[in-house]
Structures are given as structure tokens and as C-alpha cells.
C-alpha positions as CSV (number, residue, x, y, z in Angstrom):
1,X,1.4,4.1,-1.8
2,X,0.1,2.6,-5.1
3,X,2.2,2.0,-8.2
4,X,3.8,5.5,-8.7
5,X,4.6,5.9,-5.1
6,X,6.1,2.5,-4.8
7,X,8.2,3.1,-7.9
8,X,9.7,6.3,-6.5
9,X,10.2,4.6,-3.0
10,X,12.2,1.7,-4.5
11,X,14.2,3.6,-7.2
12,X,15.1,7.0,-5.9
13,X,17.5,6.0,-3.1
14,X,19.5,3.6,-5.3
15,X,20.9,5.8,-8.0
16,X,24.7,6.2,-8.2
17,X,25.0,9.5,-6.3
18,X,28.5,10.1,-7.7
19,X,27.0,10.4,-11.2
20,X,23.4,11.4,-10.7
21,X,21.6,14.2,-8.9
22,X,18.0,13.2,-9.0
23,X,15.4,16.0,-8.4
24,X,12.0,14.3,-7.9
25,X,8.9,16.5,-8.5
26,X,5.2,15.9,-8.0
27,X,2.8,18.2,-9.9
28,X,0.2,18.2,-7.1
29,X,0.3,19.6,-3.6
30,X,2.1,18.0,-0.7
31,X,0.3,14.9,0.7
32,X,0.5,12.4,3.6
33,X,3.3,10.4,1.9
34,X,5.7,13.3,2.1
35,X,6.6,12.5,5.7
36,X,7.3,8.9,4.8
37,X,9.7,9.9,2.0
38,X,11.3,12.6,4.2
39,X,12.0,9.9,6.8
40,X,14.2,8.2,4.3
41,X,16.0,11.4,3.2
42,X,14.1,11.7,0.0
43,X,13.2,15.4,-0.6
44,X,10.4,15.8,-3.1
45,X,9.4,19.1,-4.7
46,X,5.6,19.5,-4.7
47,X,4.6,22.0,-7.4
48,X,0.9,22.4,-6.2
49,X,-0.5,22.6,-9.7
50,X,-4.0,21.8,-10.9
51,X,-4.6,19.1,-13.6
52,X,-4.7,21.5,-16.6
53,X,-2.7,24.4,-15.2
54,X,-0.6,25.9,-18.0
55,X,1.8,27.5,-15.5
56,X,3.0,23.9,-14.9
57,X,5.1,24.2,-18.0
58,X,6.7,27.4,-16.8
59,X,7.5,25.9,-13.4
60,X,9.1,22.8,-15.0
61,X,11.1,24.9,-17.4
62,X,12.4,27.0,-14.5
63,X,13.4,23.8,-12.6
64,X,15.3,22.5,-15.7
65,X,17.3,25.7,-15.8
66,X,17.9,26.0,-12.1
67,X,18.9,22.4,-11.5
68,X,20.8,22.1,-14.8
69,X,18.7,19.1,-15.7
70,X,20.2,16.8,-18.4
71,X,17.2,14.4,-18.8
72,X,13.5,14.3,-17.9
73,X,11.9,11.1,-16.8
74,X,8.1,11.7,-16.9
75,X,5.4,9.7,-15.1
76,X,1.7,9.9,-15.6
77,X,-0.2,12.1,-18.2
78,X,0.1,15.6,-16.6
79,X,3.9,15.3,-16.3
80,X,4.2,13.7,-19.7
81,X,2.3,16.5,-21.4
82,X,3.8,19.6,-19.8
83,X,7.2,17.9,-19.4
84,X,7.6,17.1,-23.1
85,X,6.9,20.7,-24.0
86,X,9.3,22.0,-21.4
87,X,12.0,19.5,-22.5
88,X,11.6,20.3,-26.1
89,X,12.0,24.1,-25.6
90,X,14.9,23.6,-23.1
91,X,16.6,21.1,-25.4
92,X,16.5,18.3,-22.8
93,X,15.7,14.7,-23.9
94,X,12.7,13.1,-22.3
95,X,11.6,9.6,-21.3
96,X,7.9,8.9,-20.6
97,X,7.1,6.0,-18.4
98,X,4.0,3.9,-19.3
99,X,2.7,2.3,-16.1
100,X,-0.5,0.8,-17.4
101,X,-2.5,-0.3,-20.4
102,X,-4.5,2.9,-20.6
103,X,-8.0,1.5,-19.8
104,X,-9.5,4.9,-19.6
105,X,-7.9,6.8,-22.4
106,X,-9.6,10.1,-22.9
107,X,-9.9,12.0,-26.2
108,X,-8.1,15.0,-25.0
109,X,-5.1,12.8,-24.0
110,X,-5.2,11.1,-27.4
111,X,-4.9,14.5,-29.1
112,X,-2.1,15.6,-26.7
113,X,-0.2,12.3,-27.4
114,X,-0.5,12.7,-31.2
115,X,0.9,16.2,-31.0
116,X,3.7,15.4,-28.5
117,X,4.8,12.0,-30.0
118,X,7.5,13.8,-32.0
119,X,8.9,15.3,-28.8
120,X,9.2,11.9,-27.1
121,X,12.8,10.5,-27.1
122,X,12.0,7.2,-25.4
123,X,9.3,5.3,-23.6
124,X,9.8,2.8,-20.8
125,X,6.9,0.4,-20.6
126,X,6.4,-1.8,-17.5
127,X,5.2,-4.8,-19.6
128,X,4.7,-5.9,-23.2
129,X,1.0,-5.1,-22.9
130,X,1.9,-1.6,-21.8
131,X,4.2,-1.3,-24.8
132,X,1.4,-2.4,-27.2
133,X,-0.9,0.1,-25.6
134,X,1.7,2.9,-25.9
135,X,2.3,2.2,-29.6
136,X,-1.4,1.9,-30.4
137,X,-3.0,4.6,-28.2
138,X,-0.2,7.1,-27.7
139,X,1.2,7.2,-31.3
140,X,4.8,6.3,-30.3
141,X,7.0,4.4,-32.7
142,X,7.9,0.9,-31.7
143,X,11.6,1.5,-31.9
144,X,11.3,4.1,-29.1
145,X,9.7,1.8,-26.6
146,X,11.7,-0.3,-24.1
147,X,10.1,-2.9,-21.8
148,X,11.4,-2.8,-18.2
149,X,9.3,-4.8,-15.7
150,X,9.0,-3.4,-12.2
151,X,11.4,-4.6,-9.5
152,X,11.7,-4.8,-5.8
153,X,14.4,-4.6,-3.0
154,X,14.2,-8.3,-2.6
155,X,16.5,-8.3,0.5
156,X,13.8,-6.4,2.4
157,X,11.1,-9.0,2.0
158,X,11.1,-11.5,4.9
159,X,8.4,-13.9,6.0
160,X,7.5,-13.7,9.7
161,X,8.4,-16.6,12.0
162,X,5.7,-19.0,13.1
163,X,5.1,-17.2,16.4
164,X,5.0,-13.8,14.7
165,X,2.4,-15.1,12.2
166,X,0.3,-16.3,15.1
167,X,0.6,-12.9,16.8
168,X,-0.5,-11.2,13.5
169,X,-3.5,-13.5,13.3
170,X,-4.5,-12.7,16.8
171,X,-4.2,-9.0,16.1
172,X,-6.7,-9.4,13.2
173,X,-8.9,-11.7,15.3
174,X,-8.5,-14.6,12.8
175,X,-9.1,-18.1,14.1
176,X,-5.8,-20.1,13.9
177,X,-7.7,-22.9,12.1
178,X,-8.8,-20.7,9.2
179,X,-7.1,-20.4,5.8
180,X,-6.4,-16.9,4.5
181,X,-6.9,-15.8,1.0
182,X,-5.5,-12.3,0.6
183,X,-5.1,-9.5,-1.9
184,X,-3.1,-6.2,-1.8
185,X,-5.0,-4.0,-4.1
186,X,-6.7,-0.6,-4.9
187,X,-10.4,-0.6,-4.5
188,X,-11.1,0.5,-8.0
189,X,-13.2,-1.0,-10.8
190,X,-10.3,-2.3,-12.9
191,X,-8.9,-4.3,-10.0
192,X,-11.8,-6.8,-10.2
193,X,-12.3,-7.1,-6.5
194,X,-16.1,-7.8,-6.9
195,X,-15.2,-11.0,-8.7
196,X,-13.0,-12.1,-5.8
197,X,-15.9,-11.5,-3.5
198,X,-18.2,-13.5,-5.7
199,X,-15.6,-16.3,-5.8
200,X,-15.5,-16.2,-2.0
201,X,-19.2,-17.2,-1.9
202,X,-18.3,-20.5,-3.7
203,X,-15.2,-21.1,-1.7
204,X,-17.0,-20.7,1.6
205,X,-19.6,-23.3,0.5
206,X,-16.9,-25.9,0.3
207,X,-14.4,-24.5,2.9
208,X,-16.2,-22.4,5.4
209,X,-13.1,-22.0,7.5
210,X,-11.6,-19.4,5.1
211,X,-11.0,-15.7,5.6
212,X,-10.6,-13.2,2.7
213,X,-8.3,-10.4,3.7
214,X,-8.4,-7.3,1.4
215,X,-5.5,-4.9,2.0
216,X,-5.8,-1.5,0.4
217,X,-8.3,1.3,-0.1
218,X,-10.1,3.3,-2.8
219,X,-13.3,4.8,-4.0
220,X,-15.2,1.5,-4.1
221,X,-14.7,0.5,-0.5
222,X,-18.2,1.2,0.7
223,X,-19.7,-0.4,-2.4
224,X,-17.7,-3.5,-2.0
225,X,-18.5,-3.7,1.7
226,X,-22.2,-3.5,0.8
227,X,-21.7,-6.2,-1.8
228,X,-20.3,-8.5,0.9
229,X,-23.5,-7.9,3.0
230,X,-25.7,-8.8,0.0
231,X,-23.7,-11.9,-0.6
232,X,-23.9,-12.7,3.2
233,X,-20.1,-13.2,3.5
234,X,-19.2,-10.1,5.6
235,X,-18.2,-12.3,8.6
236,X,-15.5,-13.9,6.4
237,X,-14.2,-10.8,4.7
238,X,-11.8,-8.2,6.3
239,X,-11.3,-4.8,4.7
240,X,-8.0,-3.9,6.2
241,X,-7.4,-0.6,4.5
242,X,-4.1,0.9,3.5
243,X,-1.0,-0.4,5.2
244,X,2.8,0.3,5.1
245,X,3.5,-3.0,6.8
246,X,2.4,-5.3,4.0
247,X,5.1,-7.9,4.6
248,X,3.4,-8.8,7.9
249,X,0.2,-9.3,6.0
250,X,1.6,-11.2,3.1
251,X,3.2,-13.5,5.6
252,X,-0.1,-14.8,6.8
253,X,-1.7,-15.2,3.4
254,X,-2.1,-18.8,2.2
255,X,-2.9,-17.6,-1.3
256,X,-2.4,-14.2,-2.9
257,X,-5.0,-13.2,-5.5
258,X,-4.8,-10.6,-8.2
259,X,-8.3,-10.4,-9.7
260,X,-7.7,-7.4,-12.1
261,X,-9.7,-6.9,-15.2
262,X,-6.8,-5.0,-16.7
263,X,-3.2,-4.8,-15.4
264,X,0.2,-3.9,-16.6
265,X,2.9,-4.8,-14.1
266,X,1.5,-4.7,-10.5
267,X,3.9,-4.3,-7.6
268,X,1.6,-6.6,-5.7
269,X,2.6,-9.5,-8.0
270,X,6.3,-9.0,-7.4
271,X,5.7,-8.6,-3.7
272,X,3.8,-11.8,-3.4
273,X,6.5,-13.7,-5.3
274,X,9.2,-12.2,-3.2
275,X,7.3,-13.3,-0.1
276,X,6.9,-16.8,-1.4
277,X,3.1,-16.8,-1.6
278,X,1.1,-19.1,-3.9
279,X,-0.6,-16.8,-6.5
280,X,-3.8,-17.0,-8.4
281,X,-4.1,-14.1,-10.9
282,X,-6.1,-13.1,-14.0
283,X,-4.6,-13.9,-17.4
284,X,-3.9,-10.3,-18.4
285,X,-1.0,-8.0,-19.0
286,X,1.9,-8.3,-16.5
287,X,0.6,-11.4,-14.6
288,X,0.3,-13.3,-17.9
289,X,3.8,-12.3,-18.9
290,X,5.5,-12.9,-15.6
291,X,3.7,-16.0,-14.2
292,X,4.1,-19.4,-15.7
293,X,0.7,-21.1,-15.4
294,X,1.0,-24.2,-13.3
295,X,4.6,-23.5,-12.3
296,X,4.9,-20.2,-10.5
297,X,1.2,-19.5,-10.1
298,X,-2.2,-20.2,-11.5
299,X,-3.9,-18.0,-14.2
300,X,-7.7,-17.6,-14.6
301,X,-9.8,-15.6,-17.1
302,X,-10.9,-12.1,-16.2
303,X,-14.3,-11.6,-14.7
304,X,-14.7,-15.3,-14.1
305,X,-15.5,-15.7,-10.4
306,X,-16.4,-19.4,-10.9
307,X,-13.0,-20.4,-12.3
308,X,-11.3,-18.2,-9.7
309,X,-13.2,-20.1,-7.0
310,X,-12.3,-23.5,-8.5
311,X,-8.5,-22.6,-8.4
312,X,-8.7,-21.3,-4.9
313,X,-10.5,-24.4,-3.6
314,X,-8.0,-26.6,-5.4
315,X,-5.0,-25.0,-3.8
316,X,-6.6,-24.8,-0.3
317,X,-7.4,-28.5,-0.5
318,X,-3.9,-29.5,-1.9
319,X,-1.4,-28.1,0.4
320,X,1.6,-29.8,-1.3
321,X,0.7,-28.1,-4.6
322,X,0.2,-24.8,-2.8
323,X,3.7,-25.0,-1.3
324,X,5.3,-26.0,-4.7
325,X,3.8,-22.9,-6.4
326,X,4.9,-20.7,-3.5
327,X,8.5,-22.0,-3.6
328,X,8.7,-21.6,-7.4
329,X,7.3,-18.0,-7.2
330,X,10.0,-17.1,-4.6
331,X,12.7,-18.4,-6.9
332,X,11.3,-16.6,-9.9
333,X,11.2,-13.3,-8.0
334,X,15.1,-13.2,-8.1
335,X,14.9,-12.0,-11.7
336,X,13.3,-8.8,-10.5
337,X,15.8,-7.2,-8.1
338,X,15.7,-3.4,-7.8
339,X,19.5,-3.0,-7.8
340,X,19.8,-4.6,-11.2
341,X,16.8,-2.5,-12.4
342,X,18.3,0.8,-11.4
343,X,21.7,0.0,-13.0
344,X,19.8,-0.8,-16.2
345,X,17.8,2.4,-15.9
346,X,21.1,4.3,-15.6
347,X,22.2,2.7,-18.8
348,X,19.1,3.9,-20.6
349,X,19.8,7.4,-19.4
350,X,23.4,7.2,-20.6
351,X,22.5,5.8,-24.0
352,X,19.9,8.5,-24.5
353,X,22.3,11.3,-23.5
354,X,25.1,9.9,-25.7
């Protein structure tokens, strides 16, 4: 349940059903998340298409006609490429959604974007940095790009009681005297988790009663676990893996870290704010736009484990400052409520259709 999955999970149930019939489609085959969506009454059509399968266009075109689609809202490159062609031929306006800063922008996608830019009616970018990337790399005119930061169902984010926190610590076998530095992340290169581990070495020299809790999974898990062993910190690092109960985990964090090398508008940032956690994040993309350094969080340069360690040590040693940042982050999160977001998204649809 990374960015795209969380986006659908938050947005799909909240459309005005008297005005909108939303038909969510996934180009790939059905996966483990299907049961989770089905449990909430969200029926997704899985098309089972390969990455460069030209029949994707035919299938999308057929769905447009069968469902009498008025507008296409396209996420990720495959959907954006085939969907823009289908939308153009069917005479249906299209929105593409820019979820990131395109750190791995391949030549074939550059060519596709240049060709398809003319068939793009609007782009929703999740941050100013994603907007800049869209204009520069995807050949989209600036006047077609709208920035809409991600949002959350804030009323669903509740911190555990003291007793529940203690129970969660016991479940994870974390000593009650230890501080917890946590991150909810994907274990991929751009997420910068190796810099968090290197910062952990310095933190543990000063504050040995600290645990680093890494929530999430990805292709670098084994490599990062081996890195812990080389750094001799494996006893103080927990690789929790994927979890659907992240609120329980956020509740026991003393500090939430976002160590990304590149980032657009991470849901983990909004979740940590909504949960009232003190945040230390890298000075990139969405975190730089959304956090006010020294007020709602602390910002550090990318790939700088030394500075990250300094900020973590400072907050862990200054509980009053930690609490101040946490309270301010909680208050700031009120700007990013999902109900307001969906109403604004509906306005974008209506403006485009009119």
C-alpha cells in the first residue's frame, strides 16, 4: 500500500455518488490488495496487461464506451500513455496525475510524453517540485498543471492510549525505557534509508537506549539488513515489514524520519503530522514545501547522515522541543483533510468538462 494504493484508498469512497460513477481500473493483474479494497466495497477492474501491451489501448477504449466515461484520470506512465491515446480517439478529456519528481525518467517515456503532450488536457501534480518536473521532463505547458497536495481522512488518525502504547511496545519487545525513532517507507534507493542507518550509528553512541523501527518493505530489505550488521547496530534496528496498522506504530514513535533523496508528496509525511509526531525530514520536494523548518518539523540536507544524527540527538535530548514540534505538526495537518481534497478534485473535473 504505497502512494498509488493509498491515494485510491482515501479518495475512491468519498466521491459524491449522486453525481459520479467512478470506475477504478488497474492495468496489471489482481494482487493481494484486492481483498482489502473489496472489504470496503471498492470494486477494481484488473485488466491483466503487460507493461507495453498494445491491447491495453483497445481494452481502455472498450471500457470508455461500455461505461459511458466522461473523463479519464490517469495515474502512472502505462495508464497515462495508453489512456491518452484512448481518450483522444474517444473524444474524452484526460487528466494525468504526477505523483513524483521522475527520478528515473527513461528515454522511451520522454519520447512518449513529447508525442502525447498535445493530448493532455490537465495535469494534477502532488507538489510544486512534481509540477516543475512535469513541465521540464514531460513537455506539459505550465498553464495545464495544477498543484494539489495529498490529503488524509484526518478523523481516522488517533493516537493510542498510554496502556495501548505499552502493549504495542511489549508486542515488539521494545524496552519501555528506550526511545523510538521510526520511519514508514519503501525500501528503495530513493528513500535514503541507508543514511538513516548511518545516522543511527552516531545516535547510539550518545543515546544507546534508542531503537530504530523501519516500517515497510521493498527490494533493498536484505541489503539494508546486511548494512546494519556491518555497522554493528542490528540489535537496535527493527525491520517490521509492511503493515496495514500503521497508526499503532506511529503512536509509539518519538520521532518520525523521512530520509528520502528525492520525494514529491509522501503520504508518510501527512500521516506523521496527523498522528502528532515530531518530524525530521530531508529538505526536498514535498517535505520542504509542507514543513516549516523549526516550527512544524526539522529539515536536513539529503544524504547527510551526520546532520540527520545531530537533529535526532537534539530532539531526543530536548523533550519539550520535541513536544512543541509534534503539536505544531498536528495542527498543520488540518490543512490536508481528504474531504476538502475530494470536493476540490470534483471541481477540477467539472471545470474540465465545462
